[in-house]
Each structure stands twice: as C-alpha cells, then as structure tokens.
N, C-alpha and C positions, 0 to 999 in steps of 0.2 A: 452562557453557562460556563462556570469554571469547575474544575475537577476538585470538589471539596470533600466528596465522600472518600472513605478509605479506598485507595487504589494502588496498584503496582504498575509502574511504567515499563514498557518493553519496546525495543527497537528491532524491527524485522527488516532485513535487507538481503538482497540477492543481486548478483551481476548477471546480466543477460546479454549475450552477443547476438546482434541482429534481431532485436525483439520484433515480433510480428504484430499484426492487427488483431490482437486478442487481449484478454485480461492478462496483464503482465505481472501484477502482484496483487494478492488478495489476502485479507485476514477475515476469519469467520469467528463470531462470538461463541463462547461455550454455552451449553444448555441453560445454565443458571446465572451467568455473569455477563453483564453488558460491557461494551468497550466504548471508550471515548477516544476519537481520533484527533491528535494534536499536531500532526505534521505528516506531510507526504512530499517526497522529492525524487527527482531523477537527476543524476549527475554523470558526467563522463567517467568511464573507468578505463581509460586508455591514454597514452601519452600524446597522441596526435588527435587533432580534431577531425571528425568525419566530414564528408561532403556537406557543404553548407546547404541547408534546406529548412523550411519551416514545417512544423508538425503540430498536431492537435492531440492533447491528452484529455481523457475523460476521468473524472473522479466521481465516485458515487457509491450507492448502496446496492448490495445484492440481496434479493429476496428468496433466492433458491441457490443452493450450492452447485457448482460445476465440478469438472474433473481437472485437477491441477497436479503438477509435480510438487510433492510435499516438501516443506521446509521444517526440519526437526525443531521442536519446541526448545530443546536444550541449547540450540544455537542462537536463540533470541538474546539480545543484549539486555540484561536487567538493569533497571535504574539503581537498584541496591543489590549487591551480590548476595545478600542474605534473603532476598525475596524468593518465594517458591517458583518452581517452573510454571510457566503460563498454562492456563486451562484452554485458551483459544487456539485455533489452528491457523496455518498460513500455507500458501502455495503460490507457484508462479507458472506462467505460460500455459494458459488454459488449452486443453485438448477438446473439451466440451464445455461450452459456456453455461453458467448458471443464469438465472433471470436477473436482469438489471432492473433496479428500482430507480428512484430519483437520482439525477446526476447533473453535473455541469461540466462544461468544457473550457479549457484554456489553451492558448497557443504558446509555442516556444520555438526557438531557433537552435539548430544543432551546432552552429559555428561559434558558440560562446564558451564553453568550459563550465560556466555556471549555467545549468540548463533550466530546471524548473524546480521551484521550492515553494510549496504551499505551507505557510507557517501562520495559522490563524490566530486571532485574538481569542481569549476565552469565550467571548460571546459567539464566536463562529465555530467552535468545536462541534464535531458531528458525533452524535450518539448512535451506536449500533446496538439495538436491543438484544437481550439475551435470546438464545436460540440458534442452533447450529446452522440453520439456513440463512441467517442474517450475517451480512459481511460488508466490508468496505473494499473498493478496488481502485487500482490505477490501470487504465486501459487505453490503447491506441486503436482508433477506428481504421487508420491507415498506417502501415508500418513506418516507423521513423527511419531516417537514413541509416545505412549499415554502420555498425560500430558496436562497441561494448559500453553498456550503460549500467549504472548501479541504481536500483529501485529501492526506496526506503519508505516504511510507514512506522510512525511512532504512535503507539496506542497505550492507553491506561486501562487496565482491566479492573473493574469495580467489584468489590466483594471479597 
C-alpha cells in the first residue's frame, strides 16, 4: 500500500535516557483520521556508545490506549510547514500499558551508533485505523542497555 490518499506527514521523536521495558514511544490515531506508519527508528543520542549488548524491540499496534507522558502535537515536525497541527496524539514511557495487538520483534545491538531503523517499502506500510484507542508503538520487553536513545516514528495522517 502506498500513501496515495491526501495525507500530511509528521515526525514524532523523543529522547529517553535509560528506557525501560515498556512502550517507549506510541502514536494514537485521531477519532476520524487513520495513520499510515512509514518509519520507526531508534538511534543513539549521546556521544559515547553504551555498554555493548543485544536487545529486542517490538513494533506493533495498540488496540487500547495506555497512560503515557504526552508529547505536544505542536512539537511534531511537519512534512510541510503550512500543514495543520496533527490530530493524532503521541506519548512516551508508558506508566500503564494499553492493550497490544499484532506485533513483530527485531533485534539490535547497542554498540553500533546506527541502532535500529525500520524503513518499509510502500507495500509494508502499516495502517492504524481511525479511533483514539488505535495506535502504533515501539516497545522493549527487556530494558536496553543504559544510555540515551532517540525514538522516532514517521506517520502520515490521512484526511
């Protein structure tokens, strides 16, 4: 599926120091506008590489919202500066998990500098249906090595 419908691209990013074994970054669709996820990544956000270790990251859909520290919509980077403020919401570091739907896991190594970058082809884009309970997440089941990491999701809001 390619994003052919009228849509506005937004980049949501946050830096987390010592991210835990929780949903690290999530975007939740607006009530009437679906999202298409076109990229998700984790990169180092510090000058030195943390202790070398392998980690597992889970990418997937939320079917019920949790409780997160909110990321203000006005801080999302717009694909076009004249686009409206996004209708969807985002948050980081879950204090109460929502319900996870379908997901898949990938492994990554913390001693690289380039950490994890999911950059799908258009056929691999993930659609998040409209509805505030529906979301897309980046989550660690086991806390990655101590360090500062930047978590990023690029989403196109349709409509």
